[in-house]
All heavy atoms as a GROMACS GRO file, in nm:
protein
  559
    1MET      N    1  -6.543   5.406   0.744
    1MET     CA    2  -6.527   5.273   0.799
    1MET      C    3  -6.627   5.257   0.913
    1MET      O    4  -6.648   5.347   0.993
    1MET     CB    5  -6.383   5.257   0.850
    1MET     CG    6  -6.350   5.117   0.889
    1MET     SD    7  -6.178   5.093   0.936
    1MET     CE    8  -6.098   5.112   0.781
    2GLY      N    9  -6.687   5.141   0.921
    2GLY     CA   10  -6.788   5.117   1.022
    2GLY      C   11  -6.730   5.086   1.160
    2GLY      O   12  -6.610   5.063   1.176
    3HIS      N   13  -6.817   5.086   1.257
    3HIS     CA   14  -6.774   5.059   1.395
    3HIS      C   15  -6.719   4.918   1.410
    3HIS      O   16  -6.628   4.895   1.490
    3HIS     CB   17  -6.890   5.081   1.492
    3HIS     CG   18  -6.930   5.224   1.505
    3HIS    ND1   19  -6.848   5.317   1.564
    3HIS    CD2   20  -7.042   5.290   1.467
    3HIS    CE1   21  -6.907   5.434   1.561
    3HIS    NE2   22  -7.025   5.421   1.502
    4ARG      N   23  -6.777   4.824   1.338
    4ARG     CA   24  -6.730   4.685   1.349
    4ARG      C   25  -6.585   4.673   1.304
    4ARG      O   26  -6.502   4.612   1.372
    4ARG     CB   27  -6.819   4.593   1.264
    4ARG     CG   28  -6.775   4.446   1.270
    4ARG     CD   29  -6.861   4.357   1.182
    4ARG     NE   30  -6.861   4.398   1.044
    4ARG     CZ   31  -6.768   4.364   0.954
    4ARG    NH1   32  -6.667   4.291   0.989
    4ARG    NH2   33  -6.777   4.406   0.830
    5LYS      N   34  -6.553   4.735   1.191
    5LYS     CA   35  -6.415   4.728   1.141
    5LYS      C   36  -6.320   4.803   1.233
    5LYS      O   37  -6.207   4.760   1.255
    5LYS     CB   38  -6.406   4.783   0.999
    5LYS     CG   39  -6.465   4.688   0.897
    5LYS     CD   40  -6.432   4.733   0.758
    5LYS     CE   41  -6.483   4.632   0.658
    5LYS     NZ   42  -6.439   4.666   0.524
    6ASP      N   43  -6.366   4.916   1.288
    6ASP     CA   44  -6.283   4.989   1.384
    6ASP      C   45  -6.253   4.902   1.506
    6ASP      O   46  -6.140   4.896   1.553
    6ASP     CB   47  -6.353   5.117   1.432
    6ASP     CG   48  -6.354   5.225   1.326
    6ASP    OD1   49  -6.271   5.217   1.232
    6ASP    OD2   50  -6.437   5.317   1.337
    7ARG      N   51  -6.355   4.836   1.556
    7ARG     CA   52  -6.339   4.749   1.674
    7ARG      C   53  -6.245   4.632   1.642
    7ARG      O   54  -6.159   4.598   1.722
    7ARG     CB   55  -6.475   4.700   1.720
    7ARG     CG   56  -6.472   4.626   1.852
    7ARG     CD   57  -6.610   4.591   1.905
    7ARG     NE   58  -6.694   4.526   1.805
    7ARG     CZ   59  -6.804   4.578   1.752
    7ARG    NH1   60  -6.843   4.699   1.786
    7ARG    NH2   61  -6.874   4.512   1.663
    8GLU      N   62  -6.259   4.572   1.524
    8GLU     CA   63  -6.172   4.462   1.485
    8GLU      C   64  -6.027   4.507   1.472
    8GLU      O   65  -5.936   4.437   1.515
    8GLU     CB   66  -6.220   4.401   1.353
    8GLU     CG   67  -6.349   4.324   1.365
    8GLU     CD   68  -6.405   4.282   1.230
    8GLU    OE1   69  -6.345   4.317   1.126
    8GLU    OE2   70  -6.509   4.214   1.230
    9ARG      N   71  -6.006   4.625   1.415
    9ARG     CA   72  -5.871   4.679   1.401
    9ARG      C   73  -5.811   4.706   1.539
    9ARG      O   74  -5.696   4.673   1.565
    9ARG     CB   75  -5.872   4.806   1.318
    9ARG     CG   76  -5.734   4.868   1.307
    9ARG     CD   77  -5.734   4.990   1.223
    9ARG     NE   78  -5.754   4.948   1.084
    9ARG     CZ   79  -5.786   5.028   0.986
    9ARG    NH1   80  -5.804   5.155   1.008
    9ARG    NH2   81  -5.800   4.983   0.864
   10TYR      N   82  -5.889   4.765   1.629
   10TYR     CA   83  -5.842   4.792   1.765
   10TYR      C   84  -5.805   4.662   1.836
   10TYR      O   85  -5.701   4.652   1.900
   10TYR     CB   86  -5.949   4.866   1.845
   10TYR     CG   87  -5.916   4.879   1.991
   10TYR    CD1   88  -5.824   4.972   2.034
   10TYR    CD2   89  -5.975   4.797   2.085
   10TYR    CE1   90  -5.790   4.983   2.167
   10TYR    CE2   91  -5.943   4.807   2.218
   10TYR     CZ   92  -5.852   4.900   2.259
   10TYR     OH   93  -5.818   4.909   2.391
   11GLU      N   94  -5.889   4.561   1.825
   11GLU     CA   95  -5.862   4.433   1.891
   11GLU      C   96  -5.736   4.367   1.834
   11GLU      O   97  -5.657   4.308   1.908
   11GLU     CB   98  -5.982   4.340   1.878
   11GLU     CG   99  -6.100   4.385   1.961
   11GLU     CD  100  -6.227   4.310   1.930
   11GLU    OE1  101  -6.228   4.224   1.839
   11GLU    OE2  102  -6.329   4.339   1.997
   12ALA      N  103  -5.714   4.379   1.704
   12ALA     CA  104  -5.593   4.323   1.643
   12ALA      C  105  -5.469   4.395   1.695
   12ALA      O  106  -5.368   4.331   1.727
   12ALA     CB  107  -5.601   4.331   1.491
   13LEU      N  108  -5.473   4.528   1.701
   13LEU     CA  109  -5.359   4.604   1.754
   13LEU      C  110  -5.337   4.574   1.902
   13LEU      O  111  -5.224   4.567   1.948
   13LEU     CB  112  -5.381   4.754   1.732
   13LEU     CG  113  -5.371   4.800   1.588
   13LEU    CD1  114  -5.420   4.943   1.574
   13LEU    CD2  115  -5.228   4.789   1.539
   14LYS      N  116  -5.443   4.553   1.975
   14LYS     CA  117  -5.434   4.523   2.118
   14LYS      C  118  -5.368   4.385   2.139
   14LYS      O  119  -5.293   4.366   2.234
   14LYS     CB  120  -5.573   4.527   2.181
   14LYS     CG  121  -5.576   4.515   2.328
   14LYS     CD  122  -5.532   4.643   2.393
   14LYS     CE  123  -5.556   4.633   2.541
   14LYS     NZ  124  -5.498   4.741   2.614
   15ARG      N  125  -5.397   4.290   2.050
   15ARG     CA  126  -5.333   4.157   2.060
   15ARG      C  127  -5.183   4.167   2.034
   15ARG      O  128  -5.104   4.100   2.098
   15ARG     CB  129  -5.395   4.060   1.960
   15ARG     CG  130  -5.520   3.994   2.010
   15ARG     CD  131  -5.560   3.878   1.921
   15ARG     NE  132  -5.582   3.919   1.784
   15ARG     CZ  133  -5.697   3.960   1.733
   15ARG    NH1  134  -5.803   3.967   1.809
   15ARG    NH2  135  -5.707   3.994   1.606
   16LEU      N  136  -5.142   4.251   1.939
   16LEU     CA  137  -5.002   4.267   1.907
   16LEU      C  138  -4.926   4.342   2.015
   16LEU      O  139  -4.811   4.313   2.043
   16LEU     CB  140  -4.985   4.340   1.773
   16LEU     CG  141  -5.030   4.264   1.650
   16LEU    CD1  142  -5.022   4.356   1.528
   16LEU    CD2  143  -4.947   4.141   1.630
   17ASN      N  144  -4.991   4.442   2.074
   17ASN     CA  145  -4.928   4.524   2.176
   17ASN      C  146  -5.029   4.546   2.289
   17ASN      O  147  -5.114   4.635   2.279
   17ASN     CB  148  -4.883   4.658   2.118
   17ASN     CG  149  -4.813   4.745   2.219
   17ASN    OD1  150  -4.789   4.703   2.332
   17ASN    ND2  151  -4.783   4.868   2.180
   18PRO      N  152  -5.021   4.469   2.399
   18PRO     CA  153  -5.119   4.481   2.507
   18PRO      C  154  -5.124   4.621   2.570
   18PRO      O  155  -5.223   4.657   2.631
   18PRO     CB  156  -5.071   4.379   2.610
   18PRO     CG  157  -4.985   4.285   2.536
   18PRO     CD  158  -4.926   4.362   2.423
   19GLU      N  159  -5.019   4.702   2.553
   19GLU     CA  160  -5.017   4.836   2.611
   19GLU      C  161  -5.088   4.938   2.522
   19GLU      O  162  -5.103   5.054   2.561
   19GLU     CB  163  -4.873   4.881   2.633
   19GLU     CG  164  -4.799   4.795   2.732
   19GLU     CD  165  -4.653   4.832   2.741
   19GLU    OE1  166  -4.612   4.933   2.680
   19GLU    OE2  167  -4.579   4.759   2.808
   20TYR      N  168  -5.134   4.898   2.403
   20TYR     CA  169  -5.198   4.990   2.309
   20TYR      C  170  -5.327   5.046   2.370
   20TYR      O  171  -5.413   4.972   2.415
   20TYR     CB  172  -5.229   4.919   2.178
   20TYR     CG  173  -5.295   5.005   2.074
   20TYR    CD1  174  -5.226   5.107   2.013
   20TYR    CD2  175  -5.428   4.985   2.040
   20TYR    CE1  176  -5.286   5.188   1.918
   20TYR    CE2  177  -5.488   5.064   1.945
   20TYR     CZ  178  -5.418   5.165   1.884
   20TYR     OH  179  -5.478   5.244   1.791
   21LYS      N  180  -5.339   5.177   2.373
   21LYS     CA  181  -5.455   5.241   2.434
   21LYS      C  182  -5.552   5.297   2.330
   21LYS      O  183  -5.654   5.353   2.366
   21LYS     CB  184  -5.409   5.353   2.526
   21LYS     CG  185  -5.335   5.302   2.647
   21LYS     CD  186  -5.295   5.416   2.735
   21LYS     CE  187  -5.222   5.383   2.860
   21LYS     NZ  188  -5.157   5.268   2.885
   22GLY      N  189  -5.518   5.283   2.204
   22GLY     CA  190  -5.606   5.334   2.099
   22GLY      C  191  -5.574   5.477   2.062
   22GLY      O  192  -5.495   5.544   2.128
   23PHE      N  193  -5.636   5.523   1.957
   23PHE     CA  194  -5.612   5.658   1.907
   23PHE      C  195  -5.665   5.759   2.006
   23PHE      O  196  -5.779   5.750   2.052
   23PHE     CB  197  -5.680   5.674   1.771
   23PHE     CG  198  -5.660   5.810   1.711
   23PHE    CD1  199  -5.536   5.849   1.665
   23PHE    CD2  200  -5.765   5.898   1.702
   23PHE    CE1  201  -5.516   5.974   1.609
   23PHE    CE2  202  -5.748   6.023   1.645
   23PHE     CZ  203  -5.624   6.060   1.599
   24ARG      N  204  -5.584   5.859   2.041
   24ARG     CA  205  -5.623   5.959   2.140
   24ARG      C  206  -5.640   6.098   2.078
   24ARG      O  207  -5.643   6.196   2.149
   24ARG     CB  208  -5.518   5.966   2.252
   24ARG     CG  209  -5.504   5.840   2.330
   24ARG     CD  210  -5.632   5.815   2.409
   24ARG     NE  211  -5.622   5.696   2.488
   24ARG     CZ  212  -5.717   5.605   2.498
   24ARG    NH1  213  -5.828   5.620   2.433
   24ARG    NH2  214  -5.700   5.499   2.574
   25GLY      N  215  -5.647   6.107   1.948
   25GLY     CA  216  -5.666   6.235   1.881
   25GLY      C  217  -5.535   6.293   1.833
   25GLY      O  218  -5.427   6.255   1.876
   26TYR      N  219  -5.546   6.388   1.742
   26TYR     CA  220  -5.427   6.450   1.684
   26TYR      C  221  -5.357   6.544   1.781
   26TYR      O  222  -5.238   6.565   1.774
   26TYR     CB  223  -5.463   6.524   1.555
   26TYR     CG  224  -5.503   6.430   1.445
   26TYR    CD1  225  -5.635   6.422   1.403
   26TYR    CD2  226  -5.409   6.349   1.383
   26TYR    CE1  227  -5.672   6.336   1.302
   26TYR    CE2  228  -5.446   6.262   1.283
   26TYR     CZ  229  -5.577   6.256   1.241
   26TYR     OH  230  -5.614   6.171   1.142
   27ASP      N  231  -5.433   6.604   1.873
   27ASP     CA  232  -5.375   6.700   1.967
   27ASP      C  233  -5.300   6.632   2.080
   27ASP      O  234  -5.208   6.688   2.138
   27ASP     CB  235  -5.483   6.790   2.025
   27ASP     CG  236  -5.545   6.879   1.919
   27ASP    OD1  237  -5.475   6.905   1.818
   27ASP    OD2  238  -5.660   6.921   1.936
   28ALA      N  239  -5.339   6.512   2.115
   28ALA     CA  240  -5.275   6.441   2.226
   28ALA      C  241  -5.139   6.389   2.180
   28ALA      O  242  -5.126   6.332   2.072
   28ALA     CB  243  -5.362   6.324   2.271
   29GLY      N  244  -5.038   6.410   2.261
   29GLY     CA  245  -4.905   6.361   2.229
   29GLY      C  246  -4.897   6.212   2.249
   29GLY      O  247  -4.980   6.152   2.318
   30PRO      N  248  -4.798   6.149   2.192
   30PRO     CA  249  -4.785   6.004   2.208
   30PRO      C  250  -4.747   5.971   2.352
   30PRO      O  251  -4.682   6.049   2.422
   30PRO     CB  252  -4.672   5.967   2.112
   30PRO     CG  253  -4.595   6.093   2.094
   30PRO     CD  254  -4.693   6.206   2.109
   31GLY      N  255  -4.787   5.854   2.396
   31GLY     CA  256  -4.753   5.808   2.530
   31GLY      C  257  -4.608   5.760   2.534
   31GLY      O  258  -4.528   5.791   2.445
   32GLN      N  259  -4.575   5.688   2.634
   32GLN     CA  260  -4.440   5.632   2.644
   32GLN      C  261  -4.418   5.536   2.527
   32GLN      O  262  -4.500   5.449   2.502
   32GLN     CB  263  -4.424   5.554   2.775
   32GLN     CG  264  -4.407   5.641   2.895
   32GLN     CD  265  -4.266   5.700   2.901
   32GLN    OE1  266  -4.190   5.693   2.806
   32GLN    NE2  267  -4.235   5.762   3.012
   33PRO      N  268  -4.311   5.552   2.454
   33PRO     CA  269  -4.286   5.459   2.344
   33PRO      C  270  -4.254   5.320   2.399
   33PRO      O  271  -4.186   5.306   2.500
   33PRO     CB  272  -4.164   5.519   2.274
   33PRO     CG  273  -4.098   5.603   2.376
   33PRO     CD  274  -4.205   5.652   2.468
   34SER      N  275  -4.306   5.219   2.332
   34SER     CA  276  -4.282   5.083   2.377
   34SER      C  277  -4.159   5.023   2.308
   34SER      O  278  -4.114   4.917   2.346
   34SER     CB  279  -4.404   4.996   2.352
   34SER     OG  280  -4.437   4.998   2.214
   35LEU      N  281  -4.105   5.093   2.207
   35LEU     CA  282  -3.986   5.047   2.137
   35LEU      C  283  -3.877   5.153   2.143
   35LEU      O  284  -3.905   5.271   2.151
   35LEU     CB  285  -4.018   5.016   1.991
   35LEU     CG  286  -4.118   4.905   1.964
   35LEU    CD1  287  -4.144   4.894   1.816
   35LEU    CD2  288  -4.069   4.773   2.019
   36GLN      N  289  -3.753   5.107   2.137
   36GLN     CA  290  -3.640   5.199   2.138
   36GLN      C  291  -3.538   5.150   2.035
   36GLN      O  292  -3.516   5.031   2.020
   36GLN     CB  293  -3.576   5.201   2.276
   36GLN     CG  294  -3.460   5.296   2.287
   36GLN     CD  295  -3.404   5.300   2.428
   36GLN    OE1  296  -3.458   5.239   2.519
   36GLN    NE2  297  -3.296   5.371   2.446
   37ALA      N  298  -3.477   5.244   1.962
   37ALA     CA  299  -3.377   5.209   1.862
   37ALA      C  300  -3.244   5.183   1.932
   37ALA      O  301  -3.196   5.267   2.008
   37ALA     CB  302  -3.361   5.321   1.761
   38VAL      N  303  -3.186   5.065   1.909
   38VAL     CA  304  -3.059   5.026   1.968
   38VAL      C  305  -2.971   4.969   1.857
   38VAL      O  306  -3.020   4.900   1.768
   38VAL     CB  307  -3.079   4.921   2.079
   38VAL    CG1  308  -2.947   4.872   2.134
   38VAL    CG2  309  -3.164   4.977   2.191
   39THR      N  310  -2.843   4.996   1.862
   39THR     CA  311  -2.749   4.946   1.762
   39THR      C  312  -2.696   4.810   1.805
   39THR      O  313  -2.652   4.792   1.919
   39THR     CB  314  -2.632   5.044   1.743
   39THR    OG1  315  -2.686   5.172   1.709
   39THR    CG2  316  -2.539   4.998   1.634
   40CYS      N  317  -2.698   4.714   1.712
   40CYS     CA  318  -2.646   4.580   1.740
   40CYS      C  319  -2.495   4.588   1.759
   40CYS      O  320  -2.425   4.654   1.681
   40CYS     CB  321  -2.681   4.487   1.624
   40CYS     SG  322  -2.610   4.321   1.638
   41ALA      N  323  -2.444   4.520   1.860
   41ALA     CA  324  -2.301   4.522   1.890
   41ALA      C  325  -2.219   4.445   1.787
   41ALA      O  326  -2.099   4.469   1.773
   41ALA     CB  327  -2.277   4.463   2.029
   42VAL      N  328  -2.283   4.355   1.711
   42VAL     CA  329  -2.210   4.272   1.614
   42VAL      C  330  -2.212   4.333   1.474
   42VAL      O  331  -2.108   4.361   1.416
   42VAL     CB  332  -2.268   4.128   1.612
   42VAL    CG1  333  -2.197   4.044   1.507
   42VAL    CG2  334  -2.256   4.065   1.749
   43CYS      N  335  -2.332   4.357   1.420
   43CYS     CA  336  -2.342   4.403   1.281
   43CYS      C  337  -2.352   4.555   1.270
   43CYS      O  338  -2.335   4.609   1.161
   43CYS     CB  339  -2.460   4.337   1.212
   43CYS     SG  340  -2.622   4.381   1.279
   44GLY      N  341  -2.383   4.624   1.378
   44GLY     CA  342  -2.390   4.769   1.375
   44GLY      C  343  -2.519   4.826   1.320
   44GLY      O  344  -2.531   4.946   1.303
   45ARG      N  345  -2.619   4.742   1.295
   45ARG     CA  346  -2.748   4.790   1.245
   45ARG      C  347  -2.836   4.835   1.360
   45ARG      O  348  -2.831   4.777   1.468
   45ARG     CB  349  -2.821   4.681   1.168
   45ARG     CG  350  -2.755   4.645   1.039
   45ARG     CD  351  -2.839   4.545   0.966
   45ARG     NE  352  -2.780   4.510   0.840
   45ARG     CZ  353  -2.830   4.422   0.757
   45ARG    NH1  354  -2.941   4.358   0.787
   45ARG    NH2  355  -2.770   4.396   0.644
   46LYS      N  356  -2.917   4.937   1.333
   46LYS     CA  357  -3.012   4.982   1.434
   46LYS      C  358  -3.134   4.893   1.431
   46LYS      O  359  -3.186   4.861   1.323
   46LYS     CB  360  -3.053   5.127   1.410
   46LYS     CG  361  -2.953   5.227   1.457
   46LYS     CD  362  -3.014   5.364   1.460
   46LYS     CE  363  -2.917   5.459   1.527
   46LYS     NZ  364  -2.974   5.592   1.539
   47ARG      N  365  -3.181   4.854   1.548
   47ARG     CA  366  -3.299   4.771   1.560
   47ARG      C  367  -3.394   4.834   1.662
   47ARG      O  368  -3.350   4.890   1.761
   47ARG     CB  369  -3.263   4.630   1.610
   47ARG     CG  370  -3.162   4.558   1.525
   47ARG     CD  371  -3.220   4.522   1.392
   47ARG     NE  372  -3.125   4.441   1.317
   47ARG     CZ  373  -3.143   4.404   1.194
   47ARG    NH1  374  -3.250   4.441   1.130
   47ARG    NH2  375  -3.054   4.332   1.131
   48ASN      N  376  -3.524   4.824   1.636
   48ASN     CA  377  -3.624   4.870   1.731
   48ASN      C  378  -3.660   4.754   1.821
   48ASN      O  379  -3.712   4.652   1.775
   48ASN     CB  380  -3.749   4.921   1.658
   48ASN     CG  381  -3.722   5.049   1.584
   48ASN    OD1  382  -3.646   5.132   1.630
   48ASN    ND2  383  -3.784   5.065   1.470
   49ILE      N  384  -3.630   4.768   1.949
   49ILE     CA  385  -3.655   4.661   2.045
   49ILE      C  386  -3.734   4.718   2.162
   49ILE      O  387  -3.735   4.838   2.185
   49ILE     CB  388  -3.524   4.596   2.093
   49ILE    CG1  389  -3.434   4.698   2.162
   49ILE    CG2  390  -3.451   4.530   1.978
   49ILE    CD1  391  -3.312   4.637   2.228
   50PRO      N  392  -3.801   4.631   2.240
   50PRO     CA  393  -3.876   4.679   2.356
   50PRO      C  394  -3.786   4.755   2.452
   50PRO      O  395  -3.669   4.723   2.469
   50PRO     CB  396  -3.930   4.551   2.419
   50PRO     CG  397  -3.935   4.452   2.307
   50PRO     CD  398  -3.819   4.487   2.218
   51VAL      N  399  -3.843   4.856   2.517
   51VAL     CA  400  -3.768   4.942   2.607
   51VAL      C  401  -3.703   4.862   2.720
   51VAL      O  402  -3.589   4.887   2.757
   51VAL     CB  403  -3.859   5.053   2.664
   51VAL    CG1  404  -3.788   5.135   2.769
   51VAL    CG2  405  -3.908   5.142   2.552
   52GLY      N  406  -3.772   4.763   2.773
   52GLY     CA  407  -3.717   4.682   2.882
   52GLY      C  408  -3.592   4.606   2.842
   52GLY      O  409  -3.494   4.600   2.917
   53VAL      N  410  -3.592   4.550   2.721
   53VAL     CA  411  -3.474   4.479   2.671
   53VAL      C  412  -3.360   4.576   2.647
   53VAL      O  413  -3.245   4.549   2.679
   53VAL     CB  414  -3.508   4.401   2.541
   53VAL    CG1  415  -3.386   4.336   2.482
   53VAL    CG2  416  -3.616   4.298   2.568
   54ALA      N  417  -3.393   4.694   2.592
   54ALA     CA  418  -3.291   4.795   2.566
   54ALA      C  419  -3.226   4.841   2.696
   54ALA      O  420  -3.104   4.860   2.702
   54ALA     CB  421  -3.352   4.914   2.493
   55ALA      N  422  -3.304   4.855   2.801
   55ALA     CA  423  -3.250   4.899   2.929
   55ALA      C  424  -3.161   4.792   2.992
   55ALA      O  425  -3.058   4.823   3.052
   55ALA     CB  426  -3.363   4.936   3.024
   56SER      N  427  -3.200   4.666   2.978
   56SER     CA  428  -3.124   4.559   3.043
   56SER      C  429  -2.996   4.524   2.966
   56SER      O  430  -2.894   4.494   3.028
   56SER     CB  431  -3.210   4.434   3.060
   56SER     OG  432  -3.243   4.380   2.934
   57GLN      N  433  -2.998   4.527   2.833
   57GLN     CA  434  -2.882   4.485   2.754
   57GLN      C  435  -2.796   4.603   2.709
   57GLN      O  436  -2.675   4.589   2.699
   57GLN     CB  437  -2.927   4.404   2.633
   57GLN     CG  438  -2.988   4.272   2.673
   57GLN     CD  439  -3.019   4.185   2.554
   57GLN    OE1  440  -2.989   4.219   2.441
   57GLN    NE2  441  -3.081   4.072   2.580
   58GLY      N  442  -2.858   4.715   2.680
   58GLY     CA  443  -2.785   4.836   2.643
   58GLY      C  444  -2.685   4.817   2.531
   58GLY      O  445  -2.718   4.777   2.421
   59GLU      N  446  -2.558   4.848   2.558
   59GLU     CA  447  -2.450   4.842   2.457
   59GLU      C  448  -2.419   4.699   2.413
   59GLU      O  449  -2.358   4.678   2.309
   59GLU     CB  450  -2.323   4.905   2.514
   59GLU     CG  451  -2.338   5.050   2.554
   59GLU     CD  452  -2.333   5.141   2.434
   59GLU    OE1  453  -2.258   5.113   2.340
   59GLU    OE2  454  -2.406   5.242   2.437
   60ARG      N  455  -2.458   4.600   2.490
   60ARG     CA  456  -2.425   4.460   2.460
   60ARG      C  457  -2.530   4.391   2.375
   60ARG      O  458  -2.524   4.271   2.352
   60ARG     CB  459  -2.409   4.381   2.591
   60ARG     CG  460  -2.301   4.436   2.682
   60ARG     CD  461  -2.300   4.365   2.816
   60ARG     NE  462  -2.423   4.397   2.888
   60ARG     CZ  463  -2.505   4.308   2.944
   60ARG    NH1  464  -2.477   4.181   2.940
   60ARG    NH2  465  -2.616   4.345   3.005
   61TYR      N  466  -2.630   4.465   2.325
   61TYR     CA  467  -2.741   4.406   2.251
   61TYR      C  468  -2.692   4.341   2.121
   61TYR      O  469  -2.616   4.399   2.045
   61TYR     CB  470  -2.847   4.512   2.218
   61TYR     CG  471  -2.955   4.459   2.128
   61TYR    CD1  472  -3.050   4.371   2.176
   61TYR    CD2  473  -2.960   4.494   1.994
   61TYR    CE1  474  -3.149   4.320   2.094
   61TYR    CE2  475  -3.059   4.444   1.911
   61TYR     CZ  476  -3.152   4.357   1.962
   61TYR     OH  477  -3.250   4.306   1.879
   62VAL      N  478  -2.736   4.217   2.097
   62VAL     CA  479  -2.708   4.145   1.973
   62VAL      C  480  -2.843   4.112   1.909
   62VAL      O  481  -2.930   4.051   1.973
   62VAL     CB  482  -2.628   4.015   1.999
   62VAL    CG1  483  -2.606   3.938   1.869
   62VAL    CG2  484  -2.497   4.047   2.066
   63CYS      N  485  -2.862   4.154   1.785
   63CYS     CA  486  -2.992   4.137   1.718
   63CYS      C  487  -3.021   3.989   1.692
   63CYS      O  488  -2.933   3.903   1.695
   63CYS     CB  489  -2.997   4.218   1.590
   63CYS     SG  490  -2.889   4.160   1.458
   64GLN      N  491  -3.148   3.962   1.662
   64GLN     CA  492  -3.195   3.826   1.638
   64GLN      C  493  -3.122   3.763   1.519
   64GLN      O  494  -3.086   3.647   1.524
   64GLN     CB  495  -3.346   3.828   1.613
   64GLN     CG  496  -3.408   3.692   1.605
   64GLN     CD  497  -3.410   3.623   1.740
   64GLN    OE1  498  -3.420   3.687   1.843
   64GLN    NE2  499  -3.404   3.492   1.739
   65ARG      N  500  -3.100   3.840   1.414
   65ARG     CA  501  -3.035   3.786   1.294
   65ARG      C  502  -2.892   3.739   1.326
   65ARG      O  503  -2.849   3.633   1.284
   65ARG     CB  504  -3.032   3.890   1.184
   65ARG     CG  505  -2.958   3.843   1.061
   65ARG     CD  506  -2.964   3.942   0.952
   65ARG     NE  507  -3.042   3.882   0.846
   65ARG     CZ  508  -3.094   3.947   0.746
   65ARG    NH1  509  -3.082   4.075   0.736
   65ARG    NH2  510  -3.161   3.884   0.652
   66CYS      N  511  -2.818   3.818   1.402
   66CYS     CA  512  -2.681   3.780   1.439
   66CYS      C  513  -2.682   3.658   1.532
   66CYS      O  514  -2.593   3.573   1.524
   66CYS     CB  515  -2.608   3.897   1.506
   66CYS     SG  516  -2.570   4.030   1.390
   67GLN      N  517  -2.781   3.650   1.619
   67GLN     CA  518  -2.792   3.534   1.708
   67GLN      C  519  -2.819   3.408   1.627
   67GLN      O  520  -2.761   3.303   1.654
   67GLN     CB  521  -2.904   3.556   1.810
   67GLN     CG  522  -2.870   3.657   1.916
   67GLN     CD  523  -2.985   3.682   2.011
   67GLN    OE1  524  -3.090   3.615   2.003
   67GLN    NE2  525  -2.968   3.776   2.101
   68GLU      N  526  -2.907   3.418   1.527
   68GLU     CA  527  -2.938   3.302   1.443
   68GLU      C  528  -2.820   3.260   1.358
   68GLU      O  529  -2.800   3.142   1.332
   68GLU     CB  530  -3.057   3.334   1.352
   68GLU     CG  531  -3.187   3.344   1.428
   68GLU     CD  532  -3.302   3.392   1.340
   68GLU    OE1  533  -3.278   3.424   1.220
   68GLU    OE2  534  -3.415   3.400   1.391
   69ASP      N  535  -2.739   3.356   1.313
   69ASP     CA  536  -2.620   3.326   1.232
   69ASP      C  537  -2.505   3.272   1.316
   69ASP      O  538  -2.404   3.228   1.261
   69ASP     CB  539  -2.574   3.449   1.155
   69ASP     CG  540  -2.673   3.489   1.047
   69ASP    OD1  541  -2.760   3.407   1.012
   69ASP    OD2  542  -2.662   3.603   0.996
   70GLY      N  543  -2.518   3.280   1.448
   70GLY     CA  544  -2.413   3.230   1.536
   70GLY      C  545  -2.302   3.330   1.560
   70GLY      O  546  -2.196   3.296   1.612
   71LYS      N  547  -2.325   3.454   1.524
   71LYS     CA  548  -2.222   3.556   1.542
   71LYS      C  549  -2.220   3.611   1.684
   71LYS      O  550  -2.122   3.666   1.727
   71LYS     CB  551  -2.244   3.672   1.444
   71LYS     CG  552  -2.231   3.634   1.299
   71LYS     CD  553  -2.263   3.752   1.212
   71LYS     CE  554  -2.262   3.713   1.065
   71LYS     NZ  555  -2.303   3.823   0.980
   72GLY      N  556  -2.334   3.602   1.753
   72GLY     CA  557  -2.344   3.660   1.887
   72GLY      C  558  -2.307   3.561   1.990
   72GLY      O  559  -2.270   3.567   2.096
   0.00000   0.00000   0.00000
């Protein structure tokens, strides 16, 4: 893959996640995860949500689907 496509892919990932620092090699461990698995208090499904939201809502988290259905 050429440098142009690499740069375009990096820019696209950076737009989706501003904290993305790019590939750091196979030996480097992952940085702080930006998502955390939390169980919805209504439906009981696990959802990956931003760490900040998980810390603030914790056990009371209601997923987007339950909120849209009016269950939350």
